[in-house]
Each structure stands twice: as structure tokens, then as C-alpha cells.
BAFI-3210 file (N, C-alpha, C; in Angstrom, 3 decimals, decimal comma, padded with zeros to 6 digits):
// residues 67
n [1|2|3|4|5|6|7|8|9|10|11|12|13|14|15|16|17|18|19|20|21|22|23|24|25|26|27|28|29|30|31|32|33|34|35|36|37|38|39|40|41|42|43|44|45|46|47|48|49|50|51|52|53|54|55|56|57|58|59|60|61|62|63|64|65|66|67]
n.u [000,849|000,332|000,590|-001,227|-002,125|-005,311|-007,030|-006,305|-006,750|-005,756|-005,197|-005,176|-003,697|-003,371|-000,192|001,571|-000,026|-002,016|-003,059|-005,591|-006,476|-006,510|-008,475|-010,719|-010,881|-011,420|-013,914|-014,365|-014,536|-015,394|-016,336|-016,540|-013,759|-010,723|-007,278|-004,511|-001,193|001,023|000,966|001,087|-000,603|-002,290|-002,857|-005,914|-005,470|-003,231|-003,860|-003,998|-001,354|000,188|001,938|001,457|003,177|004,338|003,281|002,476|000,718|-002,501|-004,773|-008,123|-010,235|-013,404|-015,592|-017,337|-020,512|-021,913|-022,967]
n.v [-001,184|002,307|005,690|008,548|011,962|013,133|015,697|017,068|015,121|012,249|009,155|005,633|003,635|000,853|-000,551|-001,186|001,782|003,420|006,684|006,388|003,975|004,774|006,799|005,276|003,597|005,552|006,399|008,103|007,294|007,775|010,305|013,807|015,396|017,089|016,403|016,849|016,033|016,390|019,152|019,331|019,258|016,417|014,997|013,590|011,519|010,322|009,132|006,302|005,504|007,058|006,599|006,494|007,581|006,856|009,183|011,110|014,051|014,527|016,299|016,539|017,982|019,284|020,504|023,604|024,927|028,007|031,442]
n.w [000,000|-000,572|000,520|-000,282|-000,976|-001,538|-002,747|-000,400|001,551|003,263|001,689|001,155|-001,282|-003,565|-004,500|-007,464|-008,841|-011,166|-012,347|-013,516|-012,323|-009,631|-009,703|-010,330|-008,050|-006,167|-006,833|-009,003|-011,632|-014,975|-014,479|-015,256|-014,996|-013,979|-013,479|-011,358|-010,517|-007,991|-008,432|-011,203|-014,238|-015,493|-018,527|-019,774|-021,583|-020,564|-018,178|-017,737|-018,058|-016,365|-013,552|-010,063|-007,083|-003,742|-001,325|-003,173|-004,246|-005,088|-006,998|-007,617|-009,770|-010,157|-012,578|-012,195|-012,567|-013,499|-013,597]
ca.u [000,000|001,029|-000,217|-001,245|-003,074|-006,296|-007,758|-005,868|-007,177|-004,902|-005,838|-004,284|-003,921|-002,460|001,012|001,564|-001,352|-002,024|-004,084|-006,878|-006,860|-006,827|-009,770|-011,743|-010,970|-011,951|-015,284|-014,418|-014,514|-016,417|-016,698|-015,887|-012,856|-009,330|-006,416|-003,124|-000,382|002,133|000,764|001,254|-001,763|-002,121|-003,871|-006,758|-004,859|-002,126|-004,334|-003,666|000,094|000,849|002,012|001,563|004,200|004,035|003,298|002,031|-000,401|-003,412|-005,894|-009,196|-011,001|-014,711|-016,057|-018,458|-021,301|-022,406|-023,198]
ca.v [000,000|003,594|006,789|009,737|012,995|013,402|016,903|017,334|014,060|011,073|007,951|004,500|003,026|-000,277|-000,247|000,074|002,313|004,514|007,694|005,795|003,022|005,541|007,456|004,237|003,206|006,683|006,672|009,151|006,722|008,301|011,686|014,881|016,001|017,339|015,862|017,302|015,263|017,228|020,459|019,269|018,719|015,136|014,866|012,388|010,466|009,723|008,585|004,883|005,293|007,859|005,841|007,286|007,197|007,121|010,587|012,034|014,944|014,467|017,231|016,186|019,188|019,091|021,780|024,245|025,731|029,256|032,453]
ca.w [000,000|-000,527|001,040|-001,123|-000,573|-002,580|-002,325|000,986|002,464|003,123|001,157|000,890|-002,590|-003,808|-005,253|-008,199|-009,125|-012,136|-012,093|-013,898|-011,281|-008,420|-009,900|-010,233|-006,641|-005,395|-007,262|-010,026|-012,975|-015,870|-014,127|-016,018|-014,027|-014,356|-012,434|-011,252|-009,582|-007,545|-009,061|-012,661|-014,925|-016,180|-019,582|-019,693|-022,403|-019,814|-016,898|-017,602|-018,052|-015,322|-012,307|-008,841|-006,113|-002,345|-000,904|-004,218|-003,946|-006,229|-006,957|-008,536|-009,949|-010,784|-013,117|-011,513|-013,493|-012,922|-014,616]
c.u [000,893|000,047|-000,077|-002,219|-003,999|-007,167|-007,559|-006,386|-006,303|-005,734|-004,771|-004,686|-002,972|-001,253|001,268|000,137|-001,222|-003,079|-005,456|-007,372|-007,258|-008,196|-010,913|-011,959|-011,622|-013,350|-015,435|-014,492|-015,689|-016,824|-015,943|-015,050|-011,535|-008,483|-005,032|-002,425|000,845|002,158|001,011|000,039|-001,408|-003,219|-004,638|-006,137|-003,718|-002,558|-003,891|-002,165|000,823|000,792|002,202|002,651|003,721|004,220|002,959|000,841|-001,270|-004,547|-006,884|-010,128|-012,278|-015,183|-017,287|-019,196|-021,800|-022,593|-022,845]
c.v [001,245|004,647|007,989|010,742|013,259|014,549|017,160|016,323|012,836|009,883|006,877|003,885|001,848|000,180|-001,374|000,497|003,477|005,533|007,108|004,822|003,741|006,205|006,466|003,831|004,297|007,101|007,754|008,611|007,252|009,738|012,674|015,689|016,351|016,879|016,495|016,411|016,101|018,558|020,496|018,583|017,395|015,033|013,554|011,229|009,755|009,113|007,135|004,639|006,047|007,107|006,778|006,726|007,520|008,609|011,581|012,853|015,031|015,458|016,819|017,385|018,905|020,428|022,304|025,088|026,966|030,285|033,821]
c.w [000,000|-000,047|000,114|-000,519|-001,757|-002,089|-000,826|001,998|002,199|002,663|000,989|-000,442|-002,749|-004,613|-006,211|-008,549|-010,105|-011,716|-012,405|-012,831|-010,004|-008,549|-009,790|-008,776|-005,781|-005,842|-008,310|-011,442|-013,793|-015,576|-015,014|-015,025|-014,702|-013,179|-012,520|-010,223|-009,269|-008,301|-010,562|-013,271|-015,617|-017,242|-019,449|-020,470|-021,676|-018,486|-016,703|-017,485|-016,947|-013,991|-011,116|-007,945|-004,712|-002,049|-002,017|-003,719|-005,198|-006,012|-008,029|-008,595|-010,731|-011,304|-012,352|-012,532|-012,777|-014,012|-014,181]
res [m|m|s|v|s|v|n|n|q|r|q|s|l|p|r|p|c|s|v|a|e|a|l|s|l|l|g|y|q|g|a|k|i|a|v|a|v|n|n|s|f|v|p|r|s|e|y|a|s|h|q|l|s|d|e|d|c|i|d|v|l|v|p|v|q|g|g]
***
């Protein structure tokens, strides 16, 4: 297991784990979101290949509608 921060909350994830796997485990699969790992944007096309590391900081951003 590895420990990561997801939106400033500690989470345990299996090792190894990609961004896509983490999003699925955290309930975000299929959601319209943007993801940054350690303050760097990760393109959706790289979710499956971008491997997470212990102590990574993941920000999951959900679009907000307004006017």
C-alpha cells in the first residue's frame, strides 16, 4: 500500500497504481474532471500510463457551473 493525498485528504492506494486506477478506486470513474499530480496537470490520455508514487499529492477538480 502507498499513502497519497487526494484533495488534501490522506488515502491509501495499492502499489503500483495509475491515475486511472486511483480514480476508479476513489469513485471518479467516468466523471468529467481534471487531475493534477504534484501540481502538474495530467492529460486524460495519460491517466492509464501515469504511475503514482508514495506521498504524491493528487488534486481532482470538478467543473463548476455558474453564470
